[in-house]
LOZA-774147 format. One record per residue (C-alpha): residue in one letter; y, x, z. Coordinates in steps of 0.02 Angstrom, whole numbers, plus 50000, padded with zeros to 5 digits. Each point is the difference from the previous one (the first is absolute). Layout:
AYXZ
...
REM end
This chain:
M500005000050000
K501745005449970
K501325001250135
V501624991549959
L501514993250088
S500594982350021
L501105001049848
L498505000149885
L498574987649993
S498585012249980
L498154997849976
T499735006750172
M500804984750073
I499084989149876
L498335006550055
C500464999550183
A500404981749980
F498404996649905
S498865008950119
G499914986350126
C498264999149925
G499635018050039
G501005007449859
N500805016649963
A500545014850103
A500934997450160
S499894981349982
S498334994350063
A500355009450158
A501704992750037
P500004988150147
V500654982849960
S500614997350175
D499965008450168
S499674983750088
P498344998750095
P498614988449944
A500594982550033
D499274989450135
A498784987049937
S501214986750053
S501415007149895
E500824987949883
A499435002049821
T501235001449860
A500104988249854
D498925012449904
A498524996750112
A498635012750020
P498364995649916
S498435001550103
A498995015849978
A498284994349950
P498495011450026
A499545010749850
D498904991449871
T498675013449985
E498135001150002
T500045012350144
D500424994050173
S499875016650088
A500995006050149
A501605009449974
E499185016849965
P499015006149850
D498155002850019
S500205018849992
M501395012350022
T500435017749949
E500795009950137
P501755005349948
A500065018049955
D501685006150066
G500555003049824
E498815006349868
E498705008950109
G498314991450005
W500454986449876
S499674998049815
Y500734986949887
T498834985949949
P500804987349883
I499814981450023
S499334990149853
Y501064985349942
P499904985249985
L499334997250175
A499174983349959
D499464990549844
T500704983950072
P501695003150079
A499974999950188
T501584993850083
L501185008550120
D501514991450078
Y501555010449970
W501564995550098
I501525006149906
T501874998750014
W500894998949833
E501825004649987
L500224984249901
S500564982450038
A498684987450049
D500034991649829
T499735016049900
M498565007750099
Y498295003049927
N498594991150089
D498735000149860
V499195015749929
S499844991949829
E501914999349987
H500225018750022
I499635013149866
A499515014450115
L499044989450125
K498854993649864
E499625018049953
L499735004850182
E498784985850030
E498985004249845
A499955018750041
T499504998250183
G498944984350001
V501074993650143
H501034984249993
L501595000150103
N500434983750086
L501885002650009
L500804993350158
A501775002749939
Q501584999750105
S501795000649946
Q501065014250064
A501044988150103
A498524993150095
G498785014449984
Q500155008550169
T500134983750097
N498444993249916
T499095016450024
N500414999650185
L499354982250012
M498405004749910
I499715014850116
A500394989750154
S498734986849946
G498585012650000
D499434993549830
Y500335015449894
A499975002249813
D498815013549939
M501445011249947
I501874999950032
G501235008649885
M501665007050060
F499314999450176
S501175002350147
Y499584999450185
A501415000950124
T499155011950121
G499255011349867
M498355003249915
D499115006350156
A500404983750087
A499424989949849
I498325008950008
D499884999150190
D500384981349992
D498554997649877
V501124994149860
V499745014749881
V498425010249964
D500095018750033
L499445006849831
K500005018650037
D498135003250019
M499554989049852
I501285005649870
P499025015149933
E498514989349950
Y500744983149958
S501675005849928
P499645017549929
D501414999549872
Y501264995650135
Y499285013950107
Q500235012649860
Y501864996249995
L500145001550188
I499135016950017
A500925008049853
D501365012850036
D499225006850160
N499674982950076
K501854996050008
L499804981649962
W498444998650108
K501095005050146
S501464989049946
V499034983749992
Q499235002550172
T500744994350163
D500155011750148
E498444991750070
G499055005149845
H499864982849916
I500234995649817
G500344981649980
A500724998449826
Y499895003749817
V501705007149959
T500845004549838
V499785018249956
G500925007649859
T500505011649867
T501784997950062
P500955016349981
K500345010450153
V501854998949967
A500744984949911
D501845004650004
G500975015949973
T501435009249916
M500724995249831
T501315005549876
F500614995549825
Q499135007049847
F501665002449910
M500635011150142
L498455010849990
D500265001649812
E501875003450005
L499865012350144
G498545008949917
V498814997350145
K498174995849977
K499164988750126
E498675013450029
D501355012450051
L500764988550130
R498875003250149
T500825010750134
V501464997250117
D500985013549909
Q499654991949831
Y500554983250070
E501635007950061
D500345007949831
Y499664983449912
L501094990050120
T501415012649983
A499914999749810
A500014980949998
K501484999350119
N501015011949892
K499564992549831
Y500164981550042
G501335000750136
M498874992450133
A500664998150176
A498235001850069
P498535003049881
L498684997950138
Y499854982450067
L499484998250183
P500214985750124
G501195001250143
D498785004450138
F498935011249889
M498464992050076
L499504988349861
D500035010949846
G500435016650079
D498165003550030
T499955005849818
L500665016650063
A499324999050176
N498255000449928
T500505016149913
Y500075008050170
G498394992250065
V500764987050114
A500004981249985
L501694993250049
K499924982549931
V500314986350127
D499104984449940
A501314988749922
I499084984150054
T499205004050167
G501195013550058
D498515010750047
L500195018750016
P499225012549879
W498555011150054
I499015014449926
V498365008350048
E499725018849988
D498345007750051
G499554984550099
Q501644999350095
V501224985649982
K501795006049975
F501734992349988
G500885006949847
Y501725000750082
L499355012950125
E499295011649867
D500805014849912
G499904990449836
F501314987850064
T501255014150023
E499645006449824
Y500214982449931
V501694996250077
T500615017749962
L499634997349816
L500824983049992
H501525006150096
D500195013749870
W499854987349860
Y501244988850088
E501265014250007
K499725003249814
G500334981849956
L498234995849946
I499864985850128
D501194985450019
S501415004950118
D500044982250068
T498134998650024
A500075000350189
S501034984250003
H498844990249886
P498814987050067
T498315006550052
E498984987649898
Y499495002749820
R501644998649906
D499354994249834
E501654992549948
D500785017350016
L498625008349902
I500044987149861
G501875002949978
L499775018849992
V498544998749879
A500944987749888
N501445012349986
K498855015149992
Q500855007950150
V498445005850090
A498775013349945
V498564998950125
F499474985150104
H498454993650089
R499194983149966
G498354991449962
D499185000749830
G500234981549974
L501865002949981
V499905012849860
D500114987549859
M501284989150088
L501165014850032
S499755006049822
G500544982949938
I501534999950112
S500595017149942
G499454999249819
E499195017050026
Q498195004350039
V499675003650184
M498645013050027
P498985005150153
I500155018250054
Y498965010550117
F500315000650186
P500945016150042
T499125014350088
V500655016650069
N498885009949883
A499394994049831
D498155000750047
D500184991850173
T498994984650045
L500844986950109
H498914994750146
V501114985450049
G500304987049867
G500224983350081
G498604993749892
V499304982550003
D498334996650081
T498524996849886
V499264986950114
S500774983650051
G499625001250185
E498694992450116
T500234981949946
G499504992549832
T498484989449957
V498854997850149
I498264992550020
T499924988450148
T498614997550125
G499794982849924
C499305007549840
K498174995049981
N499635012849865
L500835016150051
D499045011449883
L500494989149851
A501834999950054
M500045019050019
Q499175002649832
F501224987949920
M501495009050075
N499265016549943
Y500114994349820
C501894999650019
Y499965019150015
T498885003449850
D500625007149836
D499504983749916
W501294990050099
V501495011850007
L500704995149830
P499594981350006
S500734998250174
N501635008349950
Y500154994749817
G498874985049971
V498804998749853
E500015012649858
G500434991849835
E500754985150088
T501325006750119
Y500005018649958
D499405012549870
M499575018450013
V501285010449906
D499765018949994
G498834998750147
K501214990150108
P500074981350036
Q501464991049922
F500444982050038
E499944987449859
E501754994849949
W499754982050053
T499805005350181
Y501815005250012
T500854989549866
T499324982850046
E501464987949986
G500574992950165
R498915011550106
T500275017150073
F498775014349984
S499684999050187
S499454981949992
V498885002849849
L499235015150086
M499324988750136
D499024990449870
Y498835014149956
T499945013250138
F499084998550165
L499305010950138
A500745016249935
M499325010150145
V500225015949899
D501805001949945
A499965006249821
N501855004049989
V500394984749897
E501525002849894
T501344987449964
P500004997049811
G501295009149898
R500375014750116
S500705015649920
E499115016749987
A501285006950122
A499544987150132
L498165003049971
S500255018850024
C500724998250176
E498315000450085
D499465016649923
T501715007950026
W500244995650182
N498235004250051
D499985016549907
N500355011250151
I499644989150152
D498374999350098
N500584989550150
Q498855009650116
N501275000250142
D500464981549990
Y499624990450159
P498544988249962
V500474981849980
G498424994150086
A500355008850166
A500494985750117
L500795000550172
T499224990850146
I501054987150092
E500385012750136
E500455013449873
G501064987649905
D500984996250158
Q500215018650033
Y500585002849822
S501204985449990
R500925005350160
H500755014649907
A499864997049812
G501594989749982
D501085012850088
L499235014049897
V500404990949837
T501804998050059
L500145018750035
V499225004649833
K501194989149902
Q501495005350104
Y499795018649976
T499145003549835
A501394994249884
K501285008850109
F499095016649984
I500024998249812
T501844995149988
G500565012950126
D500604987450130
E498735008650112
P499785018949979
L498285006349951
S500045010450158
G499804983650094
I498244996749933
P499135007450156
E501074988750111
F499514984949893
Q498175004650013
Q500165001650188
K500754982550007
L498464993749908
I498915008150132
D501064992950142
T499894982749920
G498115000050013
V499365005949831
Q498525008650084
D499354983250063
C500034993749821
I499135015849938
D498654998050134
A499704981849952
K499875004349815
Q498875014850040
S498784989050097
A499954987349858
Y499725014049875
E498565007550099
R499144983150014
Y500224997749814
M499235017049962
S498534996750117
R499474984349907
G498235002449938
REM end
């Protein structure tokens, strides 16, 4: 999926909306609500919850397959044995509780009405009895269903207020961990790839795996630095030669002089939203989460560190102070709002008064259209040309610990696990993301390309048509919005060229309630200090000699308590088997 901002309706958002049925990356895992399961006496909404009937299958076994393969802590002691599909000559039935991000009158309740579902049923030999909920009523109805104790076989976009461990302990959700290697071998292969990273990420701290989550081919980094192609051409600079901090400075200086720019490098006021472009150069993550306000963390040799306390922070602000003095950064930047200032950037791009800026790949074509000139991705800067950046702020390749779950009410657990496994096979990756070859897409030069009717249907948007023929895209195939330029398509390769993300703090490392309390006591004050001082160091309102005093204030404000909490969470994460 591609990371874009609110100014652009991207396919990422399309697929997130669609995946109420277990769809694409980062979507099937997203909680619908933080509210706890409703009491059985709760008042139902007008979109009343259907009853969850027992599965219509020939097997009436208990909620555990007849045999199990002991999980192998990664690859050791396990060999891949494929499952043969279809699973039954006469389709067995599984109840699938889904929440569509559609209105009640446009939801699919019948497999025969849906292009991809018909293909899925034929391929697996499993009929899905869709128990569909609208987005407006989905969580309420799900809560009512859970409170009743009459569970559907499977629940998509599952959310449990007190977490997955509680859902398993409360006998709502089946712990799949010990059974995944045998009954979902294709899913297991994804999880144990890349040194078991995803295997650790999908587990809880108690060692449970309760869900089938979306795994992906999503790039490690989905946003980065950009410039104009005409500037590269007129300044005689090749993209391949624009890699180091020194080369960046030469390019920014040349653009400032040739085009009369007040500030050729565009950064936000607090330097914490886009400024990590250069902070990563020095091995420190400095990006305060724009939505949650959470602090940035890195891990080096197993030790959690706070970037503002590291030597790389001093190198970072020293560089930007120098560039500020040379007029390469907006002289008024410290007074700008701290949020993403897209209106400012759009104005600068339209007038071609900025040379380097940082945004998501989904904006490449939009910004090109605004300026009338091709916007091109460029490499992240490094100190030396052959350096590899270990901190990239990359996106996780797993959606989290929620997703599609199998409930303890499922009467045919082995069938359900084998069905879900199909969603991770090579045979389903393209259909789940693109539909049916020859009907909704064609293969062109080895790549899927949507049929023109899917995005030119009169009176309908591409996003709405997409819902007609994609389903259960548990492997994100990097679906591309039709009509994207070669420049936009090249962003992924460019921005991931010299980044390995090995020092990024793992997304799946979760704080306990006690650690969360410990963390939250100090985090807000630390964010305030960070935003108060960083811009001032760069503009000279605070001398660089004051950096040690600033770092001492961080220590006095309780940063070590936050480090300790994050360290404990990290160690639990790494100890997951």
